[in-house]
Every structure is written in C-alpha cells, then in structure tokens.
Residue frames as qw, qx, qy, qz and C-alpha x, y, z in Angstrom:
[[0.708, -0.361, -0.040, 0.605, 300.58, 183.41, 51.34],
 [0.360, 0.416, 0.224, 0.804, 300.89, 186.27, 48.88],
 [0.283, -0.841, -0.273, -0.372, 298.47, 188.33, 51.01],
 [0.698, -0.653, -0.052, 0.289, 300.82, 187.99, 53.99],
 [0.634, 0.002, 0.192, 0.749, 303.87, 188.87, 51.94],
 [0.128, 0.664, 0.307, 0.670, 302.06, 191.96, 50.59],
 [0.469, -0.853, -0.182, -0.138, 301.20, 193.09, 54.12],
 [0.749, -0.443, 0.057, 0.488, 304.76, 192.54, 55.34],
 [0.536, 0.280, 0.254, 0.755, 306.19, 194.47, 52.38],
 [0.068, -0.792, -0.236, -0.558, 304.16, 197.51, 53.51],
 [0.641, -0.765, -0.060, -0.010, 305.60, 197.40, 57.04],
 [0.329, 0.785, -0.439, 0.288, 309.04, 199.01, 57.40],
 [0.491, -0.570, 0.585, -0.302, 309.67, 197.48, 60.83],
 [0.915, 0.017, 0.389, -0.102, 308.96, 193.97, 59.56],
 [0.736, 0.642, -0.140, 0.161, 311.11, 194.43, 56.47],
 [0.042, 0.778, -0.538, 0.322, 313.99, 195.61, 58.68],
 [0.693, -0.375, 0.560, -0.257, 313.54, 192.63, 61.01],
 [0.937, 0.289, 0.197, -0.005, 313.56, 190.23, 58.06],
 [0.487, 0.770, -0.338, 0.235, 316.74, 191.89, 56.78],
 [0.321, -0.681, 0.585, -0.301, 318.33, 191.29, 60.19],
 [0.820, -0.172, 0.531, -0.128, 317.63, 187.58, 60.35],
 [0.816, 0.577, -0.035, 0.033, 318.66, 187.17, 56.71],
 [0.185, 0.809, -0.511, 0.223, 322.14, 188.32, 57.78],
 [0.622, -0.460, 0.596, -0.216, 322.40, 185.46, 60.28],
 [0.536, 0.399, -0.670, -0.323, 322.20, 182.94, 57.42],
 [0.423, -0.183, 0.817, -0.348, 320.72, 180.24, 59.66],
 [0.111, -0.069, -0.912, -0.389, 319.14, 177.12, 58.16],
 [0.249, -0.555, -0.748, -0.264, 315.35, 177.19, 57.71],
 [0.221, -0.283, -0.414, 0.836, 315.27, 180.53, 59.54],
 [0.095, -0.617, -0.555, -0.551, 312.00, 182.48, 59.75],
 [0.160, -0.087, 0.393, -0.901, 310.20, 185.15, 61.72],
 [0.334, -0.301, -0.860, -0.239, 307.05, 183.61, 63.10],
 [0.224, -0.494, -0.737, 0.404, 304.08, 183.65, 65.46],
 [0.000, -0.818, -0.383, 0.429, 302.89, 187.14, 66.46],
 [0.201, -0.403, 0.393, 0.802, 305.18, 188.72, 63.88],
 [0.084, -0.132, -0.745, -0.649, 302.82, 187.45, 61.17],
 [0.168, -0.545, -0.820, 0.041, 299.61, 186.74, 63.08],
 [0.130, -0.662, -0.361, 0.643, 299.33, 190.17, 64.69],
 [0.033, -0.260, 0.388, 0.884, 300.01, 191.96, 61.40],
 [0.162, -0.282, -0.800, -0.504, 297.09, 190.19, 59.75],
 [0.231, -0.637, -0.703, 0.215, 294.75, 190.72, 62.70],
 [0.133, -0.527, -0.102, 0.833, 295.70, 194.42, 62.83],
 [0.050, 0.064, -0.571, -0.817, 294.99, 194.74, 59.11],
 [0.236, -0.406, -0.826, -0.312, 291.62, 192.99, 59.41],
 [0.267, -0.695, -0.547, 0.383, 290.70, 195.27, 62.34],
 [0.278, 0.812, 0.190, 0.477, 291.70, 198.39, 60.33],
 [0.565, -0.695, -0.111, 0.432, 294.14, 199.47, 63.03],
 [0.314, 0.943, -0.092, 0.063, 295.90, 202.69, 62.04],
 [0.037, 0.733, -0.662, 0.155, 299.12, 201.61, 63.79],
 [0.701, 0.083, -0.708, 0.006, 300.57, 198.13, 64.32],
 [0.768, -0.620, -0.028, -0.158, 300.06, 196.52, 67.70],
 [0.008, -0.749, 0.646, -0.145, 303.43, 196.51, 69.51],
 [0.866, 0.064, -0.497, -0.005, 305.08, 193.10, 69.72],
 [0.694, -0.688, 0.205, -0.059, 306.21, 191.79, 73.12],
 [0.500, -0.454, 0.645, 0.359, 308.91, 189.86, 71.31],
 [0.624, 0.563, -0.357, -0.407, 309.93, 188.81, 67.84],
 [0.849, -0.177, 0.497, -0.041, 310.17, 185.05, 67.40],
 [0.372, 0.637, -0.619, -0.268, 313.06, 183.84, 65.26],
 [0.886, -0.110, 0.431, -0.130, 312.92, 180.14, 64.50],
 [0.401, 0.617, -0.634, -0.238, 315.45, 178.00, 62.67],
 [0.979, -0.094, 0.124, -0.132, 316.31, 174.33, 62.30],
 [0.333, 0.687, -0.637, 0.108, 319.89, 173.17, 62.84],
 [0.958, -0.229, -0.135, -0.104, 320.13, 169.53, 63.86],
 [0.781, 0.237, -0.309, 0.489, 323.96, 169.73, 63.96],
 [0.088, -0.753, 0.243, -0.606, 324.08, 172.58, 66.47],
 [0.699, -0.130, -0.637, 0.298, 325.83, 171.33, 69.62],
 [0.150, 0.101, -0.424, 0.887, 326.01, 174.42, 71.83],
 [0.124, -0.574, -0.803, 0.101, 322.84, 174.45, 73.99],
 [0.079, -0.792, -0.308, 0.522, 322.88, 178.25, 74.42],
 [0.400, 0.087, 0.459, 0.788, 323.86, 179.24, 70.89],
 [0.044, 0.761, 0.562, 0.320, 320.53, 181.06, 70.52],
 [0.334, -0.843, -0.167, 0.388, 321.76, 183.70, 73.02],
 [0.422, -0.286, 0.387, 0.768, 324.62, 184.54, 70.65],
 [0.169, 0.433, 0.645, 0.607, 322.15, 185.02, 67.80],
 [0.188, -0.863, -0.468, 0.028, 319.89, 187.16, 69.98],
 [0.406, -0.672, 0.051, 0.617, 322.88, 189.38, 70.87],
 [0.340, 0.013, 0.534, 0.774, 323.79, 189.79, 67.20],
 [0.012, 0.651, 0.630, 0.425, 320.24, 190.78, 66.34],
 [0.332, -0.838, -0.329, 0.280, 320.04, 193.12, 69.36],
 [0.418, -0.408, 0.214, 0.783, 323.16, 194.91, 68.10],
 [0.153, 0.232, 0.590, 0.758, 321.43, 195.58, 64.77],
 [0.356, -0.551, -0.373, -0.656, 317.92, 196.37, 66.10],
 [0.196, 0.090, -0.725, 0.655, 318.27, 197.13, 69.82],
 [0.456, -0.100, 0.171, -0.868, 314.61, 198.13, 70.24],
 [0.794, -0.005, -0.443, -0.417, 313.47, 194.55, 69.58],
 [0.597, -0.389, 0.641, -0.287, 313.09, 191.79, 72.16],
 [0.577, 0.372, -0.660, -0.305, 314.45, 188.96, 70.02],
 [0.756, -0.233, 0.551, -0.264, 313.53, 185.38, 70.94],
 [0.491, 0.501, -0.655, -0.282, 315.65, 182.95, 68.91],
 [0.732, -0.216, 0.593, -0.258, 314.98, 179.19, 69.13],
 [0.181, 0.329, -0.860, -0.346, 316.41, 176.21, 67.29],
 [0.803, -0.014, 0.015, -0.595, 313.35, 174.12, 66.47],
 [0.704, 0.251, -0.665, 0.003, 315.56, 171.04, 66.09],
 [0.262, 0.124, -0.767, 0.572, 315.93, 171.08, 69.89],
 [0.409, -0.220, 0.175, -0.868, 312.47, 172.27, 70.99],
 [0.763, -0.155, -0.537, -0.325, 310.92, 168.79, 70.98],
 [0.490, -0.006, -0.713, 0.502, 312.88, 168.06, 74.17],
 [0.093, -0.028, 0.373, -0.923, 311.34, 170.98, 76.04],
 [0.587, -0.002, -0.119, -0.801, 307.88, 170.18, 74.66],
 [0.549, -0.106, 0.789, -0.256, 307.96, 166.42, 75.27],
 [0.775, 0.504, 0.011, -0.381, 307.37, 165.58, 71.61],
 [0.872, 0.104, 0.322, 0.356, 309.09, 163.22, 69.18],
 [0.360, -0.374, 0.283, 0.806, 311.98, 164.94, 67.33],
 [0.456, 0.770, 0.152, -0.420, 310.86, 167.48, 64.76],
 [0.772, 0.232, 0.431, 0.405, 311.94, 167.01, 61.15],
 [0.339, 0.417, 0.237, 0.810, 312.06, 170.65, 60.04],
 [0.058, 0.040, 0.253, -0.965, 310.99, 174.15, 61.02],
 [0.536, -0.120, -0.351, -0.759, 307.61, 173.53, 59.41],
 [0.643, -0.213, -0.736, -0.015, 307.20, 170.22, 61.23],
 [0.280, -0.137, -0.590, 0.745, 307.95, 171.91, 64.58],
 [0.263, -0.034, 0.009, -0.964, 305.25, 174.49, 63.85],
 [0.573, -0.214, -0.660, -0.436, 302.72, 171.63, 63.58],
 [0.538, -0.334, -0.695, 0.341, 302.98, 171.35, 67.38],
 [0.048, 0.151, -0.214, 0.964, 302.34, 175.01, 68.23],
 [0.147, 0.300, 0.753, -0.566, 299.28, 175.75, 70.42],
 [0.463, 0.648, 0.320, -0.514, 297.19, 177.63, 67.81],
 [0.686, 0.429, 0.475, 0.346, 296.90, 177.14, 64.08],
 [0.248, 0.943, 0.139, 0.176, 297.03, 180.90, 63.46],
 [0.379, -0.839, 0.351, 0.170, 300.37, 181.22, 65.26],
 [0.736, -0.150, 0.576, 0.322, 302.04, 178.53, 63.10],
 [0.565, 0.781, 0.189, 0.188, 302.86, 180.88, 60.23],
 [0.539, -0.580, 0.217, 0.572, 306.32, 182.19, 59.38],
 [0.543, 0.836, 0.045, 0.063, 308.10, 184.33, 56.82],
 [0.626, -0.461, 0.283, 0.562, 311.68, 184.78, 55.69],
 [0.322, 0.825, -0.281, -0.370, 313.66, 186.72, 53.16],
 [0.919, 0.065, 0.342, 0.182, 315.14, 184.39, 50.53],
 [0.590, 0.217, 0.201, 0.751, 317.10, 186.95, 48.49],
 [0.158, -0.089, -0.088, 0.979, 317.24, 190.72, 48.05],
 [0.348, -0.040, -0.215, -0.912, 313.69, 191.00, 46.71],
 [0.653, -0.170, -0.612, -0.412, 311.79, 187.85, 47.57],
 [0.401, -0.320, 0.625, -0.588, 310.10, 186.42, 50.65],
 [0.478, -0.083, -0.851, -0.201, 308.82, 182.96, 51.48],
 [0.528, -0.294, 0.345, -0.718, 305.88, 182.36, 53.77],
 [0.401, -0.012, -0.914, -0.062, 305.10, 178.95, 55.27],
 [0.572, -0.299, 0.252, -0.721, 302.23, 177.72, 57.39],
 [0.109, -0.115, 0.976, -0.147, 301.65, 174.44, 59.18],
 [0.266, 0.440, 0.815, -0.268, 297.86, 174.72, 58.83],
 [0.221, 0.591, 0.531, 0.565, 297.24, 177.20, 56.02],
 [0.119, -0.028, -0.197, 0.973, 296.08, 180.78, 56.43],
 [0.272, -0.486, -0.612, -0.561, 292.33, 180.53, 55.89],
 [0.503, -0.662, -0.537, 0.146, 291.48, 180.60, 59.61],
 [0.401, -0.287, -0.122, 0.861, 293.92, 183.47, 60.22],
 [0.042, -0.102, -0.315, -0.943, 292.12, 185.63, 57.66],
 [0.441, -0.512, -0.627, -0.387, 288.76, 184.43, 59.00],
 [0.206, -0.585, 0.345, -0.705, 289.73, 185.96, 62.39],
 [0.900, -0.308, -0.266, -0.159, 289.71, 182.61, 64.19],
 [0.139, -0.608, 0.735, -0.265, 291.79, 181.30, 67.06],
 [0.913, 0.040, -0.300, -0.273, 291.99, 177.54, 66.62],
 [0.588, -0.577, 0.557, -0.103, 293.41, 175.14, 69.19],
 [0.471, 0.428, -0.759, -0.133, 295.90, 172.62, 67.92],
 [0.901, -0.300, -0.113, -0.294, 294.66, 169.24, 69.20],
 [0.765, 0.200, -0.459, 0.405, 298.31, 168.28, 69.84],
 [0.155, 0.238, -0.473, 0.834, 298.26, 170.74, 72.76],
 [0.169, -0.457, -0.823, 0.294, 295.97, 170.75, 75.77],
 [0.065, -0.787, -0.473, -0.390, 292.94, 173.02, 76.06],
 [0.482, -0.787, -0.202, 0.327, 294.20, 174.61, 79.31],
 [0.490, -0.260, 0.261, 0.790, 297.34, 175.91, 77.59],
 [0.175, 0.457, 0.559, 0.669, 295.28, 177.20, 74.68],
 [0.253, -0.842, -0.441, -0.180, 292.77, 179.03, 76.92],
 [0.548, -0.655, -0.071, 0.516, 295.53, 180.41, 79.13],
 [0.432, -0.013, 0.349, 0.832, 297.32, 181.87, 76.11],
 [0.014, 0.658, 0.518, 0.547, 294.15, 183.56, 74.86],
 [0.422, -0.849, -0.313, 0.044, 293.56, 185.10, 78.28],
 [0.600, -0.543, 0.051, 0.585, 297.15, 186.10, 79.12],
 [0.393, 0.058, 0.403, 0.825, 297.79, 187.65, 75.72],
 [0.191, 0.559, 0.324, -0.739, 294.52, 189.57, 75.72],
 [0.172, 0.057, 0.718, 0.672, 293.76, 188.66, 72.13],
 [0.009, 0.638, 0.749, 0.179, 289.99, 189.03, 72.38],
 [0.154, -0.838, -0.235, 0.468, 290.38, 192.50, 73.89],
 [0.251, -0.475, 0.414, 0.735, 293.07, 193.61, 71.45],
 [0.184, 0.078, -0.690, -0.696, 291.21, 192.22, 68.41],
 [0.480, 0.111, 0.561, -0.665, 287.48, 192.06, 69.30],
 [0.722, 0.330, -0.254, -0.553, 286.39, 190.53, 65.97],
 [0.213, 0.327, -0.921, 0.009, 288.26, 187.30, 66.80],
 [0.856, -0.211, 0.017, -0.472, 286.32, 184.16, 67.52],
 [0.332, -0.423, 0.839, -0.084, 287.49, 180.98, 69.18],
 [0.780, 0.227, -0.422, -0.402, 287.22, 177.90, 67.02],
 [0.599, -0.416, 0.641, -0.239, 287.17, 174.62, 68.93]]
C-alpha cells in the first residue's frame, strides 16, 4: 500500500482531490477505482502524463443516511471546489440494492463485489499529512499488470468493461487473468 501512497503523493491532482473529499468528512470515505488503478498502470507503463479520468469515484459508507439522492449534494459541493472533475459519489451502504447483493458491511466489504480485483482499491486522507489505502484483494495483481475478474460478477460484465474502457489499448502491457 505504501507504493500507492508514494505514487499519489507525487500527483498534485490526486492530492487536491483527496483534500476535497477530506473536507466532506463522510464516514469511510475514499477515492477509488480508476483514481488508484490508472495511476499505477500509468506508472508501470512509464507514461509521461497521467491518463485523463472519465470520472473520479468517491465512495463512503453511511448506513444511517435516509435521503436517496444525498450523493448529488456531495457531488455539487465537490464540483464547487474542483469544477474540472466529473465527481461520482456513491454511498456503498445502499449499493447492494442496485447490485442485487446482500447488504454490505463497510466500504471495504462493498469493494469485494466490484467487477475486477484491480479496481477494488481506494485511498483517503486521514489527517493533514497521512493517507490510508485499502484493497479488497491486495495490490499484487495490480502491480503485476493483471486484470482479474471477480467471480462474484459475471464474465460478460467483466469482458464488456475491458472492451468499453479500452484498457488493453491504453495500457498494452496488461494481461487478463481468468
């Protein structure tokens, strides 16, 4: 996890994004998915500039939240601070409904249901100088340039994501791990 934190600390955009979500003070709140995954893949491909992100995934876990569209309020707050970012905020305590799963127990537990192992990695700022990185499946396969299907999700979804996101074109050293 330290390797990821070191990479993030060298990226001004990512530090600014982490500062933004820190201000929201949401429970178990992290930046996840492509925010971390793409940074590592760019680094391992020696890309001189970071690959642009289509969106920035903010995940948190608030079982007591009762407003179904509260995430739009958080997205608006973040957009006011960093308007160039397409923020995608989701309460993982509610995502099991959309995904047809049993209720998740935490942010980390929700990540155990994501389509690829390498996407299920997240980071947050915990105080002015420190960051915490979590992963549902570890980071070995991420640094080994693998794309690994989570058996909790169907193969069609997995293959469709690889194709639609253009990962193998964007990062040609990647290999699919079945």
